[in-house]
C-alpha positions as CSV (number, residue, x, y, z in Angstrom):
1,M,75.4,94.4,80.2
2,Y,77.7,97.2,81.5
3,T,79.9,99.7,79.9
4,V,82.8,101.7,81.4
5,I,82.8,105.3,80.1
6,P,84.6,108.5,80.8
7,A,82.8,110.8,83.3
8,T,83.1,114.2,84.9
9,P,82.8,114.9,88.6
10,S,80.0,117.4,88.2
11,Q,77.6,114.8,86.6
12,P,74.6,114.4,88.9
13,D,74.8,110.5,88.7
14,I,78.5,110.6,89.7
15,R,77.7,113.1,92.6
16,A,74.9,110.8,93.8
17,L,77.2,107.7,93.8
18,I,79.9,109.6,95.7
19,A,77.3,110.9,98.2
20,T,76.3,107.3,98.8
21,L,79.9,106.3,99.2
22,D,80.6,109.2,101.6
23,A,77.5,108.3,103.8
24,W,78.6,104.7,104.0
25,Q,82.2,105.5,104.9
26,S,81.1,108.0,107.4
27,Q,79.3,105.2,109.2
28,L,82.4,103.0,109.2
29,Y,85.2,105.5,110.2
30,P,85.6,108.6,112.3
31,E,86.1,111.9,110.5
32,E,89.9,111.9,111.0
33,S,90.2,108.6,109.2
34,N,87.9,109.6,106.3
35,H,89.7,111.0,103.3
36,L,86.7,112.3,101.3
37,L,88.1,114.1,98.4
38,D,85.8,116.3,96.3
39,L,86.7,115.5,92.7
40,C,85.3,118.8,91.6
41,D,88.2,120.4,93.3
42,I,90.7,118.5,91.2
43,P,92.0,120.2,88.0
44,E,90.7,118.4,84.9
45,S,94.3,118.0,83.7
46,T,95.2,115.7,86.7
47,L,91.9,113.8,86.9
48,I,90.9,110.5,85.3
49,L,87.3,109.5,86.0
50,F,85.2,106.6,84.7
51,A,81.7,105.5,85.4
52,I,80.1,102.1,85.0
53,R,76.8,102.3,83.3
54,H,74.1,99.5,83.2
55,E,72.2,98.9,79.9
56,S,69.2,100.4,81.6
57,G,71.1,103.7,81.6
58,E,71.7,103.7,85.4
59,T,75.2,104.6,86.5
60,V,76.2,101.9,89.0
61,G,79.8,102.6,89.7
62,C,82.7,105.0,89.5
63,G,86.4,105.4,90.1
64,A,89.1,108.0,89.6
65,V,92.8,108.5,89.5
66,V,94.4,111.8,90.6
67,L,97.7,112.2,88.8
68,D,100.6,114.0,90.6
69,G,102.5,115.0,87.5
70,H,105.6,113.0,88.5
71,G,104.5,109.6,87.3
72,T,102.4,108.5,90.2
73,G,98.7,108.7,90.8
74,E,96.2,107.9,93.5
75,M,93.2,105.8,93.1
76,K,90.1,107.6,94.6
77,R,86.4,107.3,94.9
78,V,86.1,103.7,93.6
79,Y,82.6,102.5,94.3
80,I,80.2,99.9,92.9
81,D,76.5,100.0,93.9
82,E,75.9,97.1,96.2
83,R,73.1,95.8,93.9
84,H,75.6,95.3,91.1
85,R,78.5,93.8,93.0
86,G,79.8,90.3,92.3
87,Q,80.0,90.7,88.5
88,K,83.7,91.6,88.2
89,L,82.8,95.3,87.6
90,G,85.6,96.4,90.0
91,E,88.2,94.5,88.0
92,R,86.9,96.1,84.8
93,L,86.9,99.6,86.3
94,L,90.4,99.2,87.8
95,E,91.7,97.9,84.4
96,T,90.3,100.9,82.6
97,L,91.6,103.4,85.1
98,E,95.1,101.7,85.1
99,K,95.2,101.8,81.2
100,A,94.2,105.5,81.1
101,A,96.7,106.4,83.8
102,L,99.5,104.6,81.9
103,E,98.6,106.4,78.8
104,R,98.9,109.7,80.7
105,G,102.4,108.9,81.9
106,C,101.6,107.3,85.2
107,H,103.9,104.4,86.2
108,T,102.7,103.8,89.7
109,L,99.2,103.8,91.3
110,R,98.7,104.1,95.1
111,L,95.6,104.0,97.2
112,E,94.3,104.2,100.7
113,T,91.4,102.0,101.9
114,G,90.0,101.1,105.2
115,I,90.3,98.0,107.3
116,K,86.5,97.7,107.5
117,Q,86.3,97.2,103.8
118,P,87.7,93.7,103.2
119,A,86.0,93.4,99.8
120,A,88.0,96.4,98.6
121,K,91.3,95.0,99.9
122,T,90.5,91.7,98.3
123,L,89.7,93.5,94.9
124,Y,92.9,95.5,95.0
125,T,95.0,92.5,96.0
126,R,93.5,90.3,93.2
127,C,94.3,93.2,90.8
128,G,98.0,93.2,91.8
129,Y,98.2,95.9,94.5
130,Q,100.5,95.3,97.4
131,Q,100.4,96.7,100.9
132,R,102.9,99.4,101.6
133,S,103.5,102.2,104.3
134,A,101.6,105.4,104.3
135,F,102.4,107.9,101.6
136,A,102.0,111.7,101.5
137,P,99.7,113.3,102.4
138,Y,98.6,110.5,104.7
139,E,100.0,109.5,108.0
140,D,99.9,106.1,109.6
141,D,96.4,105.3,110.7
142,P,95.4,102.0,112.3
143,L,92.1,102.1,110.3
144,S,93.9,102.6,107.0
145,I,95.5,100.1,104.5
146,F,97.9,101.6,102.0
147,M,98.6,99.8,98.7
148,E,100.5,100.3,95.5
149,K,100.9,98.8,92.0
150,G,103.5,99.5,89.4
151,L,102.1,99.8,86.0
152,V,105.3,99.2,84.2
153,E,108.0,96.5,84.6
154,D,110.9,99.1,84.9
155,V,110.0,102.5,86.3
156,R,113.3,103.9,85.1
157,S,112.4,103.2,81.5
158,A,109.0,104.9,82.0
159,I,110.7,108.0,83.3
160,L,113.3,108.2,80.4
């Protein structure tokens, strides 16, 4: 049994998961293609962060959205411990993050992932994200995949 719960970036369990993610991505990509954002540097008012906790009490996943204040957000630091993959936890986490982002006025979510992470691309595609061109602050990178998902049918109505 798993639960998805709000988290903070300073929690030791979250920091440990992100350190594992950073180490793994550093093996996959050169430094210039690694966009390792420290969530502790993000103002609380623009950060949405959730953890996945196993019934044993172990935190086995996390994910964040960084809001830009203009109706868009960027999905960051999505990670599920490899021992707990294959149980639709990624889908549950994304659904929770998307709902929280929508409640905070976000109408569009964007993300950057890497070409050496096919499972991530499959997850995002299955959850309705579509490939797009690079968005600020990123530049085109042959090792990156950029994706986006609208959270509302009509963005104009979300803005009004």
